[in-house]
C-alpha positions as CSV (number, residue, x, y, z in Angstrom):
1,M,163.6,11.3,140.0
2,I,160.0,12.1,139.8
3,L,157.6,10.3,142.3
4,N,154.3,9.0,141.1
5,V,151.9,9.1,144.2
6,S,150.4,6.9,142.9
7,G,149.0,4.9,140.0
8,R,148.7,1.7,142.1
9,T,146.6,3.1,144.8
10,D,145.2,6.4,146.1
11,I,147.8,7.4,148.6
12,V,146.3,10.9,148.9
13,A,142.8,9.7,149.9
14,F,143.7,7.1,152.3
15,Y,147.4,7.3,153.3
16,T,148.2,11.0,153.4
17,Q,149.4,10.8,157.1
18,W,151.8,8.0,156.1
19,F,153.1,9.9,153.2
20,M,153.7,13.1,155.3
21,N,155.4,11.0,158.1
22,R,157.9,9.7,155.4
23,Y,158.4,13.1,154.0
24,K,159.5,14.3,157.4
25,E,161.6,11.3,158.0
26,G,163.2,11.8,154.6
27,Y,162.8,8.5,152.9
28,I,160.3,5.8,151.6
29,D,160.7,2.0,151.3
30,V,158.9,0.5,148.3
31,R,158.5,-3.2,147.6
32,N,158.9,-4.5,144.1
33,P,155.3,-5.8,143.2
34,F,156.9,-8.6,141.2
35,N,159.7,-9.5,143.7
36,P,158.4,-8.7,147.3
37,K,161.7,-9.3,149.0
38,A,163.4,-6.6,147.0
39,V,162.9,-3.2,148.6
40,S,163.7,0.2,147.0
41,R,164.7,3.0,149.5
42,I,163.9,6.4,148.1
43,K,165.3,9.5,149.7
44,F,163.5,12.6,149.3
45,E,166.8,14.5,148.6
46,N,166.9,12.5,145.3
47,V,163.4,13.5,144.5
48,D,163.0,16.3,142.0
49,A,159.2,16.6,141.8
50,I,156.0,14.8,143.0
51,L,153.1,14.0,140.8
52,F,150.0,13.2,143.0
53,C,147.4,11.0,141.4
54,T,144.0,11.0,143.4
55,K,140.2,10.9,143.3
56,N,140.2,12.7,146.6
57,P,142.7,15.4,147.2
58,I,141.1,16.8,150.4
59,P,143.4,15.2,152.9
60,I,146.5,16.6,151.6
61,I,145.6,20.2,151.1
62,K,146.6,21.4,154.6
63,Y,150.0,19.8,154.0
64,L,150.9,21.1,150.7
65,K,152.7,24.1,151.8
66,Q,155.1,21.9,153.9
67,I,156.3,20.1,150.8
68,D,159.3,22.0,149.2
69,K,159.4,20.1,145.9
70,P,157.5,21.0,142.6
71,I,154.0,19.3,142.7
72,I,151.6,18.3,139.9
73,F,148.2,16.9,140.6
74,H,146.2,14.6,138.4
75,I,142.8,14.7,139.9
76,T,140.2,12.0,138.6
77,L,136.8,13.7,138.4
78,T,134.1,11.4,136.8
79,P,130.3,11.7,136.8
80,Y,129.6,8.2,138.3
81,K,127.5,7.6,141.2
82,N,128.3,5.2,144.2
83,D,127.1,2.2,142.1
84,I,130.4,2.4,140.2
85,E,132.6,4.4,142.8
86,P,131.2,3.3,146.2
87,N,133.6,5.3,148.4
88,V,134.6,8.4,146.5
89,P,133.3,11.6,148.3
90,P,130.6,13.8,146.7
91,K,131.9,15.4,143.7
92,G,131.0,18.9,144.8
93,H,133.4,18.5,147.6
94,I,136.2,17.4,145.2
95,I,135.5,20.4,143.0
96,E,136.0,22.8,145.8
97,A,139.2,21.0,146.7
98,I,140.3,21.3,143.2
99,K,139.8,25.0,143.3
100,K,141.9,25.3,146.4
101,I,144.8,23.2,144.9
102,S,144.7,25.3,141.8
103,E,145.4,28.4,143.7
104,I,148.2,26.6,145.8
105,V,150.2,24.8,143.0
106,G,149.1,26.9,140.0
107,I,146.7,26.2,137.2
108,D,149.6,24.9,134.8
109,N,150.4,22.1,137.4
110,L,147.0,20.8,137.8
111,Y,145.3,18.2,135.3
112,I,141.8,16.9,135.5
113,R,141.4,13.3,134.4
114,Y,137.9,12.5,133.1
115,D,138.9,8.9,133.2
116,P,137.7,6.3,132.2
117,I,134.6,6.9,130.0
118,L,132.2,3.9,130.0
119,L,128.9,3.5,128.4
120,S,125.9,1.9,129.9
121,D,122.1,2.5,129.8
122,K,122.5,4.7,132.9
123,Y,125.7,6.4,131.8
124,N,125.0,7.0,128.1
125,I,126.4,9.6,125.7
126,E,124.0,12.3,126.5
127,Y,124.8,11.9,130.2
128,H,128.6,12.3,129.6
129,K,128.0,15.3,127.4
130,K,126.1,17.1,130.1
131,A,128.4,16.1,132.8
132,F,131.4,17.2,130.9
133,E,130.0,20.6,130.1
134,K,128.9,21.0,133.7
135,M,132.4,20.1,135.0
136,C,134.0,22.6,132.7
137,S,131.7,25.3,133.8
138,L,132.3,24.6,137.5
139,L,136.2,24.6,137.1
140,N,136.3,27.7,134.9
141,N,139.5,29.7,135.7
142,Y,140.9,26.9,137.9
143,V,141.7,24.3,135.2
144,K,143.2,24.4,131.8
145,K,144.0,20.7,130.9
146,I,141.7,17.7,130.9
147,I,142.8,14.2,130.1
148,V,140.4,11.7,128.8
149,S,140.5,8.0,128.5
150,F,138.2,5.0,127.7
151,I,137.5,2.0,129.7
152,D,139.8,-1.1,129.3
153,D,138.9,-4.7,129.9
154,Y,140.9,-5.1,133.1
155,K,140.4,-8.2,135.4
156,N,138.3,-6.0,137.8
157,V,136.2,-4.8,134.9
158,S,135.4,-8.4,134.0
159,N,134.7,-9.2,137.7
160,N,132.1,-6.4,137.8
161,R,130.6,-6.7,134.3
162,K,127.1,-7.2,135.6
163,I,127.3,-4.1,137.8
164,L,128.9,-1.9,135.1
165,N,126.3,-3.2,132.4
166,L,128.8,-2.0,129.7
167,R,128.0,-1.5,126.1
168,E,130.5,-1.1,123.3
169,F,131.5,2.1,121.8
170,N,130.8,2.7,118.0
171,S,132.2,5.2,115.8
172,K,129.1,7.5,116.3
173,D,129.8,7.5,120.0
174,Y,133.4,8.6,119.6
175,E,132.4,11.3,117.3
176,E,129.7,12.8,119.6
177,I,132.1,12.7,122.6
178,G,135.0,14.2,120.4
179,I,132.8,17.1,119.1
180,S,130.9,17.9,122.3
181,F,133.9,17.6,124.7
182,S,136.1,19.8,122.5
183,N,133.3,22.4,122.2
184,S,132.8,22.4,126.0
185,A,136.6,22.6,126.8
186,S,137.2,25.4,124.2
187,R,134.1,27.5,125.7
188,Y,135.9,27.6,129.0
189,N,139.6,28.1,127.5
190,M,140.5,24.5,128.4
191,T,142.2,21.9,126.4
192,V,141.1,18.2,126.3
193,Q,143.6,15.4,125.3
194,T,144.1,11.8,125.2
195,C,147.4,9.8,126.1
196,C,148.1,6.5,124.4
197,E,144.5,5.8,123.3
198,N,143.5,3.9,120.3
199,Q,140.9,6.5,119.8
200,N,142.7,9.7,120.2
201,L,139.8,11.9,118.8
202,S,142.4,14.4,117.3
203,E,140.1,14.9,114.2
204,Y,137.6,16.6,116.7
205,G,140.0,18.9,118.2
206,F,141.6,16.8,121.0
207,K,145.4,17.2,121.6
208,I,147.6,14.0,121.7
209,D,149.9,14.6,124.5
210,D,151.6,12.8,127.4
211,C,150.2,12.6,131.0
212,L,153.5,14.1,132.2
213,S,155.5,15.3,129.1
214,H,159.2,15.9,128.8
215,E,158.5,19.6,128.3
216,Q,156.5,19.8,131.6
217,A,159.0,17.8,133.6
218,F,161.8,20.2,132.4
219,K,159.9,23.2,133.3
220,L,159.4,21.9,136.8
221,T,162.8,20.6,137.5
222,G,165.2,21.9,134.8
223,K,166.1,18.3,134.1
224,T,165.6,15.8,131.4
225,Y,164.4,12.4,131.9
226,K,163.9,9.0,130.1
227,S,160.6,7.9,128.8
228,W,158.7,5.4,130.9
229,R,159.7,2.1,129.6
230,A,156.7,0.3,131.3
231,R,154.2,2.0,129.1
232,K,153.7,2.5,125.4
233,C,153.4,6.3,125.7
234,N,156.1,8.8,125.9
235,C,155.4,10.0,129.3
236,V,158.4,10.8,131.6
237,Q,159.6,8.0,133.6
238,M,158.4,8.1,137.3
239,V,158.8,5.9,140.3
240,D,155.5,4.6,141.7
241,I,155.4,4.2,145.6
242,G,152.0,2.7,145.8
243,V,150.8,-1.0,146.3
244,Y,148.3,-2.7,144.2
245,N,145.0,-3.8,146.0
246,S,145.1,-1.2,148.6
247,C,142.8,1.3,147.5
248,S,139.4,1.5,149.4
249,H,137.5,3.5,146.8
250,F,136.6,0.1,145.3
251,C,135.8,1.7,141.8
252,K,134.3,-1.2,139.8
253,Y,136.5,-0.3,136.7
254,C,139.8,0.1,138.6
255,Y,143.1,-1.6,137.0
256,A,145.0,-1.4,140.3
257,N,142.3,-3.3,142.4
258,Y,141.2,-6.7,141.5
259,D,140.6,-8.5,145.0
260,E,138.5,-6.7,147.5
261,K,139.4,-9.0,150.3
262,Q,143.1,-8.4,149.7
263,V,142.4,-4.7,149.8
264,K,140.7,-5.0,153.1
265,D,143.6,-7.2,154.5
266,N,146.2,-4.8,153.1
267,F,144.4,-1.8,154.8
268,K,144.6,-3.7,158.2
269,K,148.3,-4.1,157.7
270,H,148.9,-0.4,157.1
271,N,151.0,1.3,159.8
272,P,151.2,5.3,159.4
273,N,154.6,4.9,161.2
274,S,156.0,2.1,158.9
275,S,158.5,3.0,156.2
276,L,156.3,0.8,153.8
277,L,152.9,1.7,152.7
278,I,151.6,-1.8,153.5
279,G,153.2,-4.0,156.3
280,E,156.6,-3.8,158.0
281,L,160.2,-4.6,156.8
282,Q,161.4,-8.1,157.3
283,S,164.8,-9.3,158.3
284,D,165.4,-11.0,154.9
285,D,164.2,-8.0,152.8
286,I,166.9,-6.8,150.5
287,I,167.0,-3.1,150.6
288,K,168.7,-1.0,147.9
289,E,168.7,2.7,147.6
290,R,167.2,4.1,144.4
291,I,168.6,7.4,143.1
292,K,166.8,7.9,139.8
């Protein structure tokens, strides 16, 4: 199996010590988000590769050489300020961390996610064009692949509509982003892609590809995998070990957080020595080993 660490929360940013404790112990327990008494036990001996998804990879850099599994990174790097991403570290620090990670895991195993793109009076088309060009220039020779997506109307987006001050995209917006981003990426020998977007921008030079393709997974592990049934894309099936409403970045567009009070409560329940990310095992939990 391939672990997703994590689409539900930023484990790397806030829970790296817990993850490394579990790695040394040899297993992780994960509650089913839709049936909390059902717990999957995942032994690292059954893990073929790990995909780390994070906005802040800094905490895990010093541990990477201790992990003897193939590693892929998806690092989200957006140009928003703390009005939109209150607790994300300064982007200059993230860029330096990306460079270090590229040298450790290899440029082919590192993806940057410029994700999601939102438009407002402050974060307008020109802002994004300049920010994307600057990002590409700063990451030249460290990154080859960039994934782009557009903001969706999640519950958290609706809750923060006044802060986000969104305006709708029009066809001209997509055209300008498509042409400008493609040109910037090409200038620095990078590719830019979408995955499962209604506006895939392929007419402007974007690739249409999966966030984790079957080809990439096979190169990493020598194994074949099913497609992820929970999604409409053709990405390889992964096992997410995160917990919703547990990320303290508090990004205003986030799909995985929708209750800031619950995030704070969950953070208090975190024990870096527990087998679960949030809370402890209970006597009536039903634990089943997951092997794929």
